[in-house]
N, CA, C and O atoms as CSV, one atom per row, in Angstrom:
chain,resi,resn,atom,element,x,y,z
A,1,UNK,N,N,-2.685,-9.378,-201.243
A,1,UNK,CA,C,-2.802,-7.979,-200.881
A,1,UNK,C,C,-3.324,-7.160,-202.066
A,1,UNK,O,O,-4.199,-6.309,-201.906
A,2,UNK,N,N,-2.777,-7.427,-203.249
A,2,UNK,CA,C,-3.217,-6.667,-204.431
A,2,UNK,C,C,-4.698,-6.858,-204.705
A,2,UNK,O,O,-5.383,-5.929,-205.133
A,3,UNK,N,N,-5.191,-8.070,-204.458
A,3,UNK,CA,C,-6.608,-8.332,-204.702
A,3,UNK,C,C,-7.504,-7.524,-203.782
A,3,UNK,O,O,-8.639,-7.213,-204.143
A,4,UNK,N,N,-7.012,-7.179,-202.598
A,4,UNK,CA,C,-7.786,-6.360,-201.668
A,4,UNK,C,C,-7.844,-4.902,-202.115
A,4,UNK,O,O,-8.842,-4.218,-201.885
A,5,UNK,N,N,-6.781,-4.430,-202.750
A,5,UNK,CA,C,-6.689,-3.030,-203.169
A,5,UNK,C,C,-7.382,-2.800,-204.503
A,5,UNK,O,O,-7.971,-1.743,-204.726
A,6,UNK,N,N,-7.315,-3.775,-205.379
A,6,UNK,CA,C,-7.807,-3.638,-206.755
A,6,UNK,C,C,-9.231,-3.071,-206.858
A,6,UNK,O,O,-9.443,-2.173,-207.673
A,7,UNK,N,N,-10.219,-3.540,-206.081
A,7,UNK,CA,C,-11.585,-3.002,-206.228
A,7,UNK,C,C,-11.713,-1.510,-205.900
A,7,UNK,O,O,-12.578,-0.832,-206.455
A,8,UNK,N,N,-10.873,-1.000,-205.017
A,8,UNK,CA,C,-10.961,0.408,-204.634
A,8,UNK,C,C,-9.915,1.284,-205.287
A,8,UNK,O,O,-9.708,2.424,-204.872
A,9,UNK,N,N,-9.254,0.760,-206.309
A,9,UNK,CA,C,-8.153,1.477,-206.941
A,9,UNK,C,C,-8.591,2.805,-207.553
A,9,UNK,O,O,-7.884,3.804,-207.425
A,10,UNK,N,N,-9.739,2.831,-208.212
A,10,UNK,CA,C,-10.215,4.076,-208.824
A,10,UNK,C,C,-10.422,5.152,-207.763
A,10,UNK,O,O,-10.003,6.295,-207.948
A,11,UNK,N,N,-11.058,4.797,-206.664
A,11,UNK,CA,C,-11.275,5.768,-205.587
A,11,UNK,C,C,-9.942,6.205,-204.980
A,11,UNK,O,O,-9.751,7.380,-204.668
A,12,UNK,N,N,-9.036,5.264,-204.816
A,12,UNK,CA,C,-7.729,5.580,-204.237
A,12,UNK,C,C,-6.964,6.560,-205.116
A,12,UNK,O,O,-6.373,7.513,-204.607
A,13,UNK,N,N,-6.966,6.342,-206.419
A,13,UNK,CA,C,-6.275,7.248,-207.335
A,13,UNK,C,C,-6.909,8.636,-207.321
A,13,UNK,O,O,-6.207,9.646,-207.364
A,14,UNK,N,N,-8.219,8.680,-207.260
A,14,UNK,CA,C,-8.920,9.966,-207.201
A,14,UNK,C,C,-8.523,10.735,-205.941
A,14,UNK,O,O,-8.299,11.944,-205.995
A,15,UNK,N,N,-8.437,10.041,-204.821
A,15,UNK,CA,C,-8.039,10.682,-203.563
A,15,UNK,C,C,-6.594,11.157,-203.634
A,15,UNK,O,O,-6.285,12.264,-203.193
A,16,UNK,N,N,-5.705,10.334,-204.185
A,16,UNK,CA,C,-4.305,10.740,-204.319
A,16,UNK,C,C,-4.168,11.997,-205.166
A,16,UNK,O,O,-3.406,12.902,-204.825
A,17,UNK,N,N,-4.906,12.053,-206.266
A,17,UNK,CA,C,-4.836,13.223,-207.142
A,17,UNK,C,C,-5.310,14.469,-206.393
A,17,UNK,O,O,-4.686,15.526,-206.494
A,18,UNK,N,N,-6.402,14.354,-205.648
A,18,UNK,CA,C,-6.901,15.496,-204.873
A,18,UNK,C,C,-5.888,15.917,-203.819
A,18,UNK,O,O,-5.664,17.110,-203.616
A,19,UNK,N,N,-5.278,14.954,-203.151
A,19,UNK,CA,C,-4.283,15.267,-202.125
A,19,UNK,C,C,-3.057,15.953,-202.717
A,19,UNK,O,O,-2.490,16.860,-202.108
A,20,UNK,N,N,-2.652,15.516,-203.905
A,20,UNK,CA,C,-1.476,16.109,-204.542
A,20,UNK,C,C,-1.702,17.575,-204.890
A,20,UNK,O,O,-0.752,18.357,-204.926
A,21,UNK,N,N,-2.947,17.952,-205.145
A,21,UNK,CA,C,-3.265,19.341,-205.441
A,21,UNK,C,C,-3.143,20.192,-204.172
A,21,UNK,O,O,-2.728,21.350,-204.229
A,22,UNK,N,N,-3.506,19.610,-203.040
A,22,UNK,CA,C,-3.550,20.350,-201.782
A,22,UNK,C,C,-2.238,20.260,-200.997
A,22,UNK,O,O,-1.807,21.234,-200.380
A,23,UNK,N,N,-1.614,19.088,-201.025
A,23,UNK,CA,C,-0.443,18.834,-200.179
A,23,UNK,C,C,0.780,18.551,-201.038
A,23,UNK,O,O,0.744,17.686,-201.914
A,24,UNK,N,N,1.855,19.277,-200.789
A,24,UNK,CA,C,3.135,18.979,-201.432
A,24,UNK,C,C,3.930,18.119,-200.464
A,24,UNK,O,O,4.480,18.618,-199.483
A,25,UNK,N,N,3.987,16.812,-200.749
A,25,UNK,CA,C,4.641,15.905,-199.835
A,25,UNK,C,C,5.352,14.805,-200.604
A,25,UNK,O,O,4.763,14.139,-201.455
A,26,UNK,N,N,6.611,14.630,-200.293
A,26,UNK,CA,C,7.431,13.620,-200.959
A,26,UNK,C,C,6.895,12.213,-200.726
A,26,UNK,O,O,6.926,11.383,-201.634
A,27,UNK,N,N,6.405,11.935,-199.524
A,27,UNK,CA,C,5.886,10.601,-199.210
A,27,UNK,C,C,4.638,10.280,-200.019
A,27,UNK,O,O,4.418,9.129,-200.395
A,28,UNK,N,N,3.829,11.284,-200.286
A,28,UNK,CA,C,2.627,11.096,-201.090
A,28,UNK,C,C,3.003,10.692,-202.510
A,28,UNK,O,O,2.397,9.789,-203.087
A,29,UNK,N,N,3.995,11.355,-203.064
A,29,UNK,CA,C,4.470,11.026,-204.410
A,29,UNK,C,C,5.074,9.626,-204.434
A,29,UNK,O,O,4.840,8.866,-205.374
A,30,UNK,N,N,5.841,9.284,-203.417
A,30,UNK,CA,C,6.456,7.953,-203.347
A,30,UNK,C,C,5.397,6.855,-203.275
A,30,UNK,O,O,5.528,5.818,-203.925
A,31,UNK,N,N,4.349,7.083,-202.486
A,31,UNK,CA,C,3.273,6.096,-202.381
A,31,UNK,C,C,2.545,5.941,-203.705
A,31,UNK,O,O,2.206,4.826,-204.102
A,32,UNK,N,N,2.304,7.041,-204.386
A,32,UNK,CA,C,1.639,6.976,-205.687
A,32,UNK,C,C,2.513,6.246,-206.703
A,32,UNK,O,O,2.016,5.469,-207.518
A,33,UNK,N,N,3.806,6.500,-206.647
A,33,UNK,CA,C,4.746,5.807,-207.528
A,33,UNK,C,C,4.673,4.299,-207.302
A,33,UNK,O,O,4.717,3.525,-208.257
A,34,UNK,N,N,4.561,3.885,-206.054
A,34,UNK,CA,C,4.447,2.465,-205.712
A,34,UNK,C,C,3.147,1.871,-206.273
A,34,UNK,O,O,3.147,0.752,-206.788
A,35,UNK,N,N,2.060,2.608,-206.174
A,35,UNK,CA,C,0.776,2.149,-206.719
A,35,UNK,C,C,0.888,1.967,-208.228
A,35,UNK,O,O,0.427,0.966,-208.776
A,36,UNK,N,N,1.501,2.936,-208.892
A,36,UNK,CA,C,1.657,2.868,-210.348
A,36,UNK,C,C,2.488,1.648,-210.735
A,36,UNK,O,O,2.156,0.954,-211.697
A,37,UNK,N,N,3.562,1.383,-209.997
A,37,UNK,CA,C,4.419,0.231,-210.298
A,37,UNK,C,C,3.685,-1.094,-210.113
A,37,UNK,O,O,3.893,-2.031,-210.885
A,38,UNK,N,N,2.835,-1.178,-209.103
A,38,UNK,CA,C,2.174,-2.436,-208.777
A,38,UNK,C,C,0.871,-2.680,-209.516
A,38,UNK,O,O,0.404,-3.817,-209.584
A,39,UNK,N,N,0.282,-1.645,-210.064
A,39,UNK,CA,C,-1.002,-1.779,-210.743
A,39,UNK,C,C,-0.956,-1.152,-212.137
A,39,UNK,O,O,-1.883,-0.445,-212.534
A,40,UNK,N,N,0.106,-1.407,-212.864
A,40,UNK,CA,C,0.306,-0.809,-214.181
A,40,UNK,C,C,-0.865,-1.074,-215.122
A,40,UNK,O,O,-1.341,-0.154,-215.788
A,41,UNK,N,N,-1.323,-2.287,-215.183
A,41,UNK,CA,C,-2.415,-2.639,-216.094
A,41,UNK,C,C,-3.734,-2.020,-215.631
A,41,UNK,O,O,-4.508,-1.512,-216.441
A,42,UNK,N,N,-3.980,-2.068,-214.331
A,42,UNK,CA,C,-5.249,-1.593,-213.790
A,42,UNK,C,C,-5.417,-0.077,-213.885
A,42,UNK,O,O,-6.546,0.410,-213.943
A,43,UNK,N,N,-4.326,0.673,-213.902
A,43,UNK,CA,C,-4.453,2.134,-213.945
A,43,UNK,C,C,-4.540,2.677,-215.366
A,43,UNK,O,O,-4.665,3.886,-215.559
A,44,UNK,N,N,-4.476,1.813,-216.344
A,44,UNK,CA,C,-4.519,2.249,-217.744
A,44,UNK,C,C,-5.678,3.208,-218.027
A,44,UNK,O,O,-5.456,4.218,-218.695
A,45,UNK,N,N,-6.907,2.948,-217.553
A,45,UNK,CA,C,-7.996,3.893,-217.832
A,45,UNK,C,C,-7.791,5.272,-217.206
A,45,UNK,O,O,-8.417,6.244,-217.628
A,46,UNK,N,N,-6.919,5.360,-216.205
A,46,UNK,CA,C,-6.686,6.613,-215.494
A,46,UNK,C,C,-5.353,7.244,-215.869
A,46,UNK,O,O,-4.972,8.278,-215.319
A,47,UNK,N,N,-4.652,6.626,-216.798
A,47,UNK,CA,C,-3.278,7.038,-217.111
A,47,UNK,C,C,-3.191,8.494,-217.568
A,47,UNK,O,O,-2.291,9.215,-217.137
A,48,UNK,N,N,-4.089,8.931,-218.414
A,48,UNK,CA,C,-4.028,10.299,-218.923
A,48,UNK,C,C,-4.177,11.308,-217.788
A,48,UNK,O,O,-3.350,12.208,-217.634
A,49,UNK,N,N,-5.243,11.151,-216.991
A,49,UNK,CA,C,-5.480,12.081,-215.884
A,49,UNK,C,C,-4.354,12.027,-214.864
A,49,UNK,O,O,-3.928,13.056,-214.341
A,50,UNK,N,N,-3.880,10.836,-214.587
A,50,UNK,CA,C,-2.798,10.669,-213.625
A,50,UNK,C,C,-1.519,11.338,-214.116
A,50,UNK,O,O,-0.848,12.036,-213.356
A,51,UNK,N,N,-1.182,11.126,-215.383
A,51,UNK,CA,C,0.019,11.749,-215.957
A,51,UNK,C,C,-0.124,13.269,-215.982
A,51,UNK,O,O,0.843,13.987,-215.730
A,52,UNK,N,N,-1.307,13.753,-216.281
A,52,UNK,CA,C,-1.550,15.195,-216.293
A,52,UNK,C,C,-1.322,15.794,-214.904
A,52,UNK,O,O,-0.634,16.806,-214.768
A,53,UNK,N,N,-1.892,15.178,-213.886
A,53,UNK,CA,C,-1.730,15.689,-212.521
A,53,UNK,C,C,-0.291,15.541,-212.031
A,53,UNK,O,O,0.217,16.410,-211.323
A,54,UNK,N,N,0.360,14.454,-212.401
A,54,UNK,CA,C,1.763,14.277,-212.018
A,54,UNK,C,C,2.649,15.319,-212.697
A,54,UNK,O,O,3.625,15.785,-212.109
A,55,UNK,N,N,2.314,15.682,-213.928
A,55,UNK,CA,C,3.073,16.718,-214.636
A,55,UNK,C,C,2.917,18.063,-213.936
A,55,UNK,O,O,3.899,18.778,-213.735
A,56,UNK,N,N,1.690,18.406,-213.567
A,56,UNK,CA,C,1.457,19.657,-212.840
A,56,UNK,C,C,2.191,19.649,-211.499
A,56,UNK,O,O,2.788,20.650,-211.104
A,57,UNK,N,N,2.143,18.516,-210.807
A,57,UNK,CA,C,2.841,18.400,-209.524
A,57,UNK,C,C,4.344,18.518,-209.725
A,57,UNK,O,O,5.031,19.142,-208.917
A,58,UNK,N,N,4.859,17.925,-210.795
A,58,UNK,CA,C,6.293,18.013,-211.091
A,58,UNK,C,C,6.731,19.472,-211.178
A,58,UNK,O,O,7.727,19.865,-210.571
A,59,UNK,N,N,5.984,20.268,-211.933
A,59,UNK,CA,C,6.356,21.678,-212.088
A,59,UNK,C,C,6.221,22.451,-210.777
A,59,UNK,O,O,7.017,23.350,-210.505
A,60,UNK,N,N,5.219,22.108,-209.963
A,60,UNK,CA,C,5.095,22.752,-208.652
A,60,UNK,C,C,6.309,22.425,-207.784
A,60,UNK,O,O,6.885,23.314,-207.157
A,61,UNK,N,N,6.694,21.159,-207.751
A,61,UNK,CA,C,7.845,20.759,-206.943
A,61,UNK,C,C,9.136,21.347,-207.486
A,61,UNK,O,O,9.994,21.793,-206.725
A,62,UNK,N,N,9.269,21.345,-208.812
A,62,UNK,CA,C,10.484,21.852,-209.445
A,62,UNK,C,C,10.688,23.325,-209.142
A,62,UNK,O,O,11.810,23.773,-208.908
A,63,UNK,N,N,9.607,24.063,-209.147
A,63,UNK,CA,C,9.694,25.504,-208.927
A,63,UNK,C,C,9.669,25.888,-207.455
A,63,UNK,O,O,9.775,27.066,-207.113
A,64,UNK,N,N,9.530,24.907,-206.598
A,64,UNK,CA,C,9.444,25.179,-205.161
A,64,UNK,C,C,10.781,25.689,-204.646
A,64,UNK,O,O,11.823,25.067,-204.854
A,65,UNK,N,N,10.735,26.818,-203.979
A,65,UNK,CA,C,11.942,27.404,-203.396
A,65,UNK,C,C,12.212,26.755,-202.052
A,65,UNK,O,O,11.285,26.454,-201.300
A,66,UNK,N,N,13.464,26.546,-201.758
A,66,UNK,CA,C,13.844,26.066,-200.443
A,66,UNK,C,C,13.930,27.264,-199.516
A,66,UNK,O,O,14.754,28.158,-199.707
A,67,UNK,N,N,13.082,27.269,-198.525
A,67,UNK,CA,C,13.027,28.383,-197.575
A,67,UNK,C,C,13.212,27.818,-196.173
A,67,UNK,O,O,12.260,27.335,-195.561
A,68,UNK,N,N,14.447,27.879,-195.665
A,68,UNK,CA,C,14.766,27.281,-194.382
A,68,UNK,C,C,14.050,27.970,-193.233
A,68,UNK,O,O,13.778,27.329,-192.218
A,69,UNK,N,N,13.736,29.254,-193.357
A,69,UNK,CA,C,13.054,29.977,-192.284
A,69,UNK,C,C,11.645,29.434,-192.036
A,69,UNK,O,O,11.156,29.442,-190.906
A,70,UNK,N,N,11.007,28.968,-193.092
A,70,UNK,CA,C,9.648,28.464,-192.949
A,70,UNK,C,C,9.602,26.946,-192.921
A,70,UNK,O,O,8.520,26.367,-192.827
A,71,UNK,N,N,10.754,26.288,-193.002
A,71,UNK,CA,C,10.812,24.840,-192.905
A,71,UNK,C,C,10.299,24.104,-194.130
A,71,UNK,O,O,9.899,22.945,-194.020
A,72,UNK,N,N,10.300,24.736,-195.284
A,72,UNK,CA,C,9.836,24.087,-196.505
A,72,UNK,C,C,10.858,23.065,-196.968
A,72,UNK,O,O,12.063,23.308,-196.906
A,73,UNK,N,N,10.376,21.928,-197.430
A,73,UNK,CA,C,11.291,20.917,-197.936
A,73,UNK,C,C,11.661,21.208,-199.374
A,73,UNK,O,O,10.915,21.863,-200.101
A,74,UNK,N,N,12.796,20.726,-199.767
A,74,UNK,CA,C,13.271,20.877,-201.129
A,74,UNK,C,C,12.360,20.075,-202.053
A,74,UNK,O,O,11.942,18.973,-201.699
A,75,UNK,N,N,12.052,20.606,-203.217
A,75,UNK,CA,C,11.140,19.935,-204.133
A,75,UNK,C,C,11.812,18.984,-205.093
A,75,UNK,O,O,11.144,18.401,-205.947
A,76,UNK,N,N,13.117,18.809,-204.977
A,76,UNK,CA,C,13.858,17.994,-205.931
A,76,UNK,C,C,13.442,16.515,-205.902
A,76,UNK,O,O,13.178,15.936,-206.956
A,77,UNK,N,N,13.380,15.906,-204.736
A,77,UNK,CA,C,13.017,14.489,-204.641
A,77,UNK,C,C,11.577,14.216,-205.051
A,77,UNK,O,O,11.335,13.265,-205.793
A,78,UNK,N,N,10.600,15.022,-204.593
A,78,UNK,CA,C,9.238,14.778,-205.068
A,78,UNK,C,C,9.095,14.976,-206.581
A,78,UNK,O,O,8.325,14.264,-207.226
A,79,UNK,N,N,9.826,15.931,-207.145
A,79,UNK,CA,C,9.778,16.147,-208.598
A,79,UNK,C,C,10.305,14.917,-209.322
A,79,UNK,O,O,9.729,14.482,-210.319
A,80,UNK,N,N,11.395,14.361,-208.821
A,80,UNK,CA,C,11.953,13.143,-209.424
A,80,UNK,C,C,10.977,11.979,-209.296
A,80,UNK,O,O,10.859,11.163,-210.210
A,81,UNK,N,N,10.281,11.900,-208.170
A,81,UNK,CA,C,9.275,10.854,-207.991
A,81,UNK,C,C,8.130,10.987,-208.976
A,81,UNK,O,O,7.608,9.985,-209.465
A,82,UNK,N,N,7.735,12.227,-209.274
A,82,UNK,CA,C,6.682,12.450,-210.275
A,82,UNK,C,C,7.120,11.939,-211.638
A,82,UNK,O,O,6.353,11.278,-212.338
A,83,UNK,N,N,8.351,12.247,-212.007
A,83,UNK,CA,C,8.863,11.778,-213.300
A,83,UNK,C,C,8.914,10.262,-213.360
A,83,UNK,O,O,8.578,9.660,-214.380
A,84,UNK,N,N,9.335,9.650,-212.265
A,84,UNK,CA,C,9.419,8.186,-212.214
A,84,UNK,C,C,8.026,7.568,-212.351
A,84,UNK,O,O,7.851,6.582,-213.068
A,85,UNK,N,N,7.046,8.141,-211.671
A,85,UNK,CA,C,5.683,7.626,-211.769
A,85,UNK,C,C,5.114,7.791,-213.175
A,85,UNK,O,O,4.405,6.913,-213.666
A,86,UNK,N,N,5.420,8.909,-213.821
A,86,UNK,CA,C,4.958,9.133,-215.186
A,86,UNK,C,C,5.594,8.124,-216.137
A,86,UNK,O,O,4.938,7.592,-217.033
A,87,UNK,N,N,6.876,7.874,-215.925
A,87,UNK,CA,C,7.602,6.913,-216.776
A,87,UNK,C,C,6.977,5.543,-216.646
A,87,UNK,O,O,7.437,4.592,-217.279
């Protein structure tokens, strides 16, 4: 399975970063965390940009207010996922 993903990893990371800017979603962060765990060596060339975007996302999630009237999700879990992916 990893061999199938490896050739498109750069494009996949680029798409994830763009999505993280537009969409605040815990599942997106969890999926990215999984990619980072499984392709640690392969993402090395993208580590700086990835860590930078994860840091920005962390602060967005951390500062996210829980607003039950509008159905916004709490940003605590996605923020923790960002930290885990950075680590």
